[in-house]
N, C-alpha and C positions, 0 to 999 in steps of 0.2 A: 504494500500500500504506500503510495507516494506521500511525502510530507505535505500537509496542508500549510501553505506558505503565508496565510493570513490568519493569525491566531486571534482569539477573542480577548481584547478588543483593540483594533488599530483605528486611530482617529484620523489618519491621513485621508485627504479628500480623494474620493474615488475608490478607496480600498473596498474590496468585495469579500464579505465573510460568508463562508459556506454554511448551509443549514446544519450540517453535521457538527460543526464547531459550536454553534449555538445549542444544539441538543446535548452536546457533551457537557456544557455548563450546567444545564438542568440536572443531568445525571450526577455530576460531581457534587452539586449542592444538596442532593437528596440521597446520596450514597446508593443510587440505583433502585430506590424503593418505589413501590406503587401504592397510592392511597390518597386520601383526602388531605387537605392542608390544615384545616382547623376542625375542632371536634364536631361542630354542627353542620359542616359543609356537605351538600349534596344528599342530605337525608331524604329517603323516599317514604312517603306516607300516602294513605288513601286521600281522596278528595274531601274537602270539608263536608260536602254532601256526597257520600260514597256513590260512585258510578263506575263506568267501564273504563277507568283510567287511574293512573297514580300520578303523584306530584313529586318532582325533584326540587328540593330546596336550592336556593342560590348557594354558590360556593365554588371551590376550585379543587383541582387534583393534579397529581403528577403520575404519568404512565410510562412504564419501562417500554422501550422500543423492542418489540418481540419479532420484528421482521428479520428473516434470515440475513446475515451479513451486516447487521446494524448494531454491533456491540458498543457498550459505553455511551448510549444515547437514551434520552428521555424526552417526552412531550409534556407540556403543561397545558391544561384546559381550564376554562372558566364558564360558569353558568351565572350570568349577570342577574337574572330574575327567575322566579319559579317557572318550571317547565312541566307541562302535563304530557304524559305518554299513554297512548291508548293500550288497552288490554283486550285481547280477543277472548270472547266468551267460550266456555267449555260446553260440550254437548252431553248427551245422555250416555255416551260410551265410556265416560270416565273423566276424572280430574286431570290436572296437569301441574307439573313443577317446572318453573322456569326462572331464569335469572336476568335481572336488568343490569346492563353494563353500558358504559360509555366506551365507544371504540373509535380509534383514529384510523382514517383511510388516507394513506400517503401515496400518491401516484409515483413518487420517486422509487418506491419499493414494490410497485405493481398493484397498489391499491386502486380502487375505482376513482376516476377523475370526476370532479363535480361539474355541474352544468356551467357554473361561473367560477373560473379559476381565481378570481379576485376575492370573492366572499365565501366560496365553498358551498355547502359545508364540508369540512374535512373531519369533523367529529360529530357523532350522533348517538342518541340513546337507542339501544336495540334489546329485544328479548332473545335469549338463547336458551337452548335446552341443556347445555353443559358448558362449563368453563374450563374443561380439560383440553390441553394441547391446542389452544387458540394461537394462530400464527400471526397475530396482529396486536398492536398496543390496545389494552383495555383496562378499565378499573371496575371492579364489582361494586354495585350500589345496593342491590336488594335481592332477596329470594322470595318468590311467590309460590305458595302452595294453594292451588285453586281447585275447589271441589267441582264435581260434575254439575252440569246444568247451571253454571254460575256466570253471570255477566257483571255483577257488582262486586268490586274489590273493597274489602274492609281491612283495617289495620291488623286484625287478628290473623289474616292470611299472610302477612308480611313478616319477614325476619330481616334484621339489620346486620349485615356482615361487614360493614365498612371498617376500614382500619386507617389510622393516621399514617401518612408516609414517613414523617419524622417526629414521632412523639417525644415529649420531654419527660424527664423523671428527676426527682430530687429525693435524696435519702438523708436522714438525720438520726443519729443515735444520741439519746438523752439518758444519762445515768443519774439517779437521785438516791440519797439515803432515805431511810424510813422516817426521818424527822428528828428533831431535838428532844421530843418527849415521847413517852410510851403511848401507844395507841392500841387498846384492847378492842377486838371485834366482838361485841356483845349485842349489837342491834339486830332485830328481826327484819328490819327494812334496809334497803340498800343505802349506804352512806359512803362518803369519801373515806377510803382506807387503803394504805396508810395516809397520814395527813400531809400529803405532798401534791403539788400541782405543777405540771409542765406547760408553760405557755408555748404554743407552736405557731410559727409564722407560716401561713399557707400561701404558696405561690399563686400569682394571679392567673396563670394558665392551667392550674390543676383542675381535674374533673373527678378524680377518684383518690381514695386514701387506703392504705394498708398499714396496720400497726401490729407488730409482734411485741408482746409484753412478757417479761420474765421477772419474777419476784424471788429473791434469794434471802435465806436467813430469817424466815418467819418462825417465831416460837409457837409451839403447840403446848398448851397448858391444861392441866386438870382432866386429862383423859382424851377419849376419841372426839374428833371434830368433824362436823359436816357443815360446810359453808358454800356460798356461791360468789363468784367474782365476775365482773364485767368491766368493759372500758367505755368511757364516754369522751367525746370530742365536742366541746361546746355544748349548746343546749339542745341540739337536734340529732346528734348521732350517738347511738348506744348499741353496743355489741350484744350478741346472745350471751346468756349467763353460762358460766363454766362451773361445774360442781367440783368442790374440793372435799375429798373424803379421806381423812387421815386416821388410821386405826392403831398406829404405834402408841405404846404406853408412854405417858408423860404425867408429871405431877408439878406442883408449884415449886418444889425444891429441886426437881430434876427435869426441866423442860426439854423437849426435843425441838430440833430445827427442821424446817421443811422448805421445799422449793416448788413453785408451780408457775403457770403462765396463762395468758389469755390472748385472743386475737380480735381484730376489728378490720373488716374489709367492706367498704361501702362507697357508693357514689356520693360526692359532696353536694350539699345543698347549694343552690345558685348564689346564696349570700355569703358563702364561706371564702371563696378565692380572694386573695388580697387582704385578708384580715388575720388577726391573731386570735386563736381559740385555745381554751384550756383543755389539756389532755389529762385525764385522771383515771385511776382505778376506783371502782365502787365495789363494795362487798357487803354481805349480810351473813349472820349466823342463822342456821336453820336446824330444825329437828332437835331442839334443845333437850327434850325429855329423853330421847334415846342416846344422844351424843352430848354429854355435859361439858366437854372441853371447849376452849375458845382459842382464837389466834391472837398473837401479840406482835406488833411491829415496834422496833426500837432502833437505836442508832446503828445496830449491826445488820439491820434489814436494808436491802438495796433493791431498787426498781430499775429495769432497763426498758426503755421505750425505743424500739426500732421502727421508725416512721418512714414510709414511702409515699410520696405523692406522684401520681402518674397522670398523663394526658391521654384520654381515649375518646373514641367517637361517641357522641351522645345524640 
């Protein structure tokens, strides 16, 4: 392959840059990924009044060039306003599963030439029965499972498979001691325990959060313990409760130490990105009659919050 003698970008008057060089810039900027640019881009939904079409939201995407002989190249596409795409009704013989994609047709690689070379279209939404081994650039937007005898498309028939081309992530490890004072878990209702709080700055681009929490060096006192713990982030996110059942013998004069953990994995409320929210462990003592023991956090108790913020299609 000959050297392309006009790299991106030469400002000399009359310099002509090849399309391949421009496509290589898009490829390098996105590491050759295919997907939407921002979390809400190109989301496919039923029409506000469901009918025989679906609606593609505004947005943009990057598409790997899948044409043979076009390595290290990508296309970028944009949907400036909402676009409706017709859906063919199914008959009595059975339902259908199909996929909505945006495909690029490039005559340079043998794709069909448009009627107007100036305006195209060179990109269009199409329904396909399979996304395996497609030999042209495309980005997957939606999967439709359409029952038999169905002309009207509802959101229940649609699955959202979109992925971000270049998602962002942020990870933070917070380690806290159990507090300067002893905290005994004796409450039947959930309370903050141990008595520590981790203020967490949430990136403006974040859409989801994952938290792994580990608690080390908790005292078990006065016998067997049954408790439940959960994580909370701000006022709106609460994880499922995790049971803590410790049967080892312990007394007030000879307490045992225990370790346990909890997790939280949820989509962030829209008000959270760009704010600071308090991350805490909450716990409660349960089944007191059968399990008389309780848990104690002290200066030897430590919490580890491993916090991941991710950017995903929404």
